[in-house]
C-alpha positions in Angstrom: -1.6 -60.5 -23.9 1.6 -58.7 -23.0 0.0 -55.5 -24.3 -2.6 -55.3 -21.5 -0.1 -55.1 -18.6 1.9 -52.5 -20.5 -1.0 -50.2 -21.1 -1.7 -49.7 -17.3 2.0 -49.1 -16.8 2.1 -46.4 -19.5 -1.1 -44.9 -18.0 0.4 -44.9 -14.5 3.6 -43.3 -15.7 1.6 -40.6 -17.5 0.0 -39.7 -14.1 3.4 -39.4 -12.5 4.7 -36.5 -14.6 1.3 -34.7 -14.5 1.5 -34.7 -10.7 4.9 -33.0 -10.9 3.6 -30.0 -12.8 0.7 -29.8 -10.5 3.0 -29.3 -7.6 5.1 -27.0 -9.7 2.1 -24.8 -10.1 1.9 -24.3 -6.4 5.2 -22.5 -6.3 4.2 -19.5 -8.5 1.0 -19.0 -6.5 2.7 -17.1 -3.6 4.3 -14.7 -6.0 2.4 -11.6 -4.7 3.4 -12.4 -1.1 6.8 -10.5 -1.2 5.0 -7.5 -2.5 2.0 -5.9 -1.0 0.7 -8.9 1.0 3.3 -8.7 3.7 2.5 -5.1 4.6 -1.2 -5.6 4.0 -1.7 -8.6 6.3 -0.5 -6.7 9.4 -2.3 -3.6 8.2 -5.6 -5.5 8.1 -5.0 -6.7 11.7 -3.8 -3.4 13.0 -7.0 -1.4 12.6 -8.8 -3.9 14.8 -6.0 -3.7 17.3 -6.2 0.1 17.3 -10.0 0.0 17.6 -9.6 -2.3 20.7 -6.8 -0.3 22.2 -8.3 3.1 21.8 -11.2 2.6 24.2 -9.0 1.3 26.9 -5.8 3.4 27.0 -6.9 5.0 30.3 -6.7 1.5 31.8 -3.5 -0.4 32.2 -0.2 0.9 30.9 0.4 -2.2 28.7 -2.3 -1.4 26.1 -1.0 2.2 26.0 2.5 1.2 25.0 1.2 -1.3 22.4 -1.0 1.5 21.0 2.1 3.7 20.7 3.8 1.0 18.7 0.8 0.6 16.4 0.6 4.4 15.8 3.8 4.3 13.9 3.1 3.1 10.4 5.3 0.7 8.5 7.3 2.7 5.9 8.1 1.2 2.5 10.4 3.0 0.1 10.1 2.5 -3.7 13.0 4.1 -5.4 11.9 6.2 -8.4 13.0 9.3 -10.3 10.8 12.4 -10.0 9.5 11.6 -13.5 8.7 8.0 -12.6 7.4 8.5 -9.0 3.7 8.9 -10.1 3.9 5.7 -12.2 5.5 3.8 -9.2 2.7 5.1 -6.9 0.1 3.9 -9.4 1.7 0.5 -9.5 1.8 0.4 -5.7 -1.9 1.3 -5.5 -2.7 -1.4 -8.1 -0.8 -4.0 -6.0 -2.6 -2.9 -2.8 -6.0 -3.3 -4.4 -5.1 -6.6 -6.0 -4.0 -7.9 -2.6 -7.4 -7.2 -1.1 -7.0 -3.7 0.3 -10.2 -1.7 -0.1 -10.0 1.5 -2.3 -11.3 3.7 0.5 -8.3 2.7 2.7 -5.8 4.5 0.3 -4.8 8.1 0.1 -2.3 9.2 -2.6 -0.4 12.4 -2.2 1.7 14.0 -5.0 4.4 16.6 -4.4 4.7 17.9 -8.0 2.0 17.9 -10.6 -1.4 16.7 -9.3 -2.5 13.2 -10.2 -4.7 13.3 -13.3 -7.7 12.0 -11.3 -7.4 14.9 -8.9 -7.1 17.4 -11.7 -10.2 15.9 -13.4 -12.3 15.8 -10.2 -11.4 19.3 -9.2 -12.7 20.5 -12.6 -16.2 19.8 -11.1 -15.5 22.0 -8.1 -13.9 21.6 -4.7 -17.2 20.7 -3.0 -17.6 17.6 -5.2 -13.9 16.7 -4.9 -14.0 16.8 -1.1 -17.3 15.0 -0.9 -15.6 12.1 -2.6 -12.9 12.3 0.0 -15.5 12.2 2.8 -17.4 9.3 1.2 -14.3 7.1 1.4 -15.6 4.9 -1.4 -12.4 5.1 -3.6 -8.7 5.9 -3.6 -8.4 9.6 -3.0 -5.7 11.6 -4.7 -4.5 14.9 -3.2 -1.9 17.5 -4.1 0.7 18.4 -1.4 -0.9 21.8 -1.1 -4.2 20.4 0.2 -2.8 17.2 1.8 -3.2 18.7 5.3 -7.0 18.8 4.8 -7.1 15.0 3.9 -8.1 12.7 6.7 -6.1 9.8 7.9 -6.4 6.5 6.0 -4.8 3.1 6.7 -2.5 3.4 3.7 -0.9 6.6 2.4 1.1 6.5 -0.8 3.4 9.5 -1.6 4.7 10.2 -5.1 7.7 12.6 -4.7 7.2 13.7 -8.3 8.8 17.1 -8.2 7.7 20.4 -6.7 9.7 22.8 -4.7 12.6 21.4 -2.7 10.9 21.9 0.7 7.6 20.3 -0.4 8.8 16.8 0.4 10.2 18.0 3.7 6.8 19.2 4.7 4.6 16.5 3.1 6.5 13.3 4.2 6.0 13.9 8.0 2.4 14.9 7.3 1.9 11.7 5.3 3.5 9.6 8.1 1.0 11.2 10.5 -1.9 10.4 8.2 -0.9 6.8 7.5 -2.6 4.4 9.9 -0.6 1.3 9.2 1.5 1.7 6.0 3.3 4.6 4.3 4.6 4.0 0.9 6.9 6.6 -0.5 7.9 6.6 -4.2 10.9 8.8 -5.0 14.6 9.5 -4.5 15.8 7.4 -1.6 18.4 9.9 -0.4 15.8 12.7 -0.2 13.3 10.5 1.5 15.8 9.1 4.0 17.0 12.6 4.8 13.4 13.6 5.8 12.1 10.4 7.4 15.3 9.2 8.9 18.1 7.0 7.7 17.4 3.4 7.0 13.9 3.8 5.6 
C-alpha cells in the first residue's frame, strides 16, 4: 500500500520539471526581436501613417510636421568590409523577409559589382529587368549606376561593396531619399558616417 501514494508523488514531481523547460522555451522565442523586428514593426505602421498624412497636409500644421518626421527613414548600419558587404546585405534581406516584410518592399543597391541576380536578369534585356522593378513582386537589385531610376520602396538596403570612392557619396543620399521607412547600409562605418552624418 505505501507504493500507491508514492507513485502519484513521483508523477507530480515529473510534471514540475517539465513545466520549467516549457517556460524556458519561451525565452528563446523573441530572439529575432533585436534584429529586424524592431525596425520592421514601425516600418509596417509608418506607410499607413504616410497614407493618412499625405491627403491632409494642406489642412492643419500638426499633420504636416508629423509627415516630415515620418519622411526621414530610420538608418541602420551593419559594419562590413567591401568584400563582405554584399553578404551582409543578403543576410539583412533574409532577416527582413523572415520577419514578415514582403519582398516587393525591398530595394537593394550595390556600389561595386552588381548583385548576381541583377546581372542575371539584365542578361534578358533591360526591358524585362525594369518590368520586374515595376511589378514590385520581389526584392529588386540595382547597381549604383541605375539606382536613380529605381522607385522608392519602404526598405532600401545598400551594399557598399567597392566601386569608385565617390560612388558611395552619391548613392547613400539617393538611397536615403528612396527609403520610405528604413535604410540599411552595409559597409565601412567611417565612410558611411562621413556621408550620412556622424552617429549613424
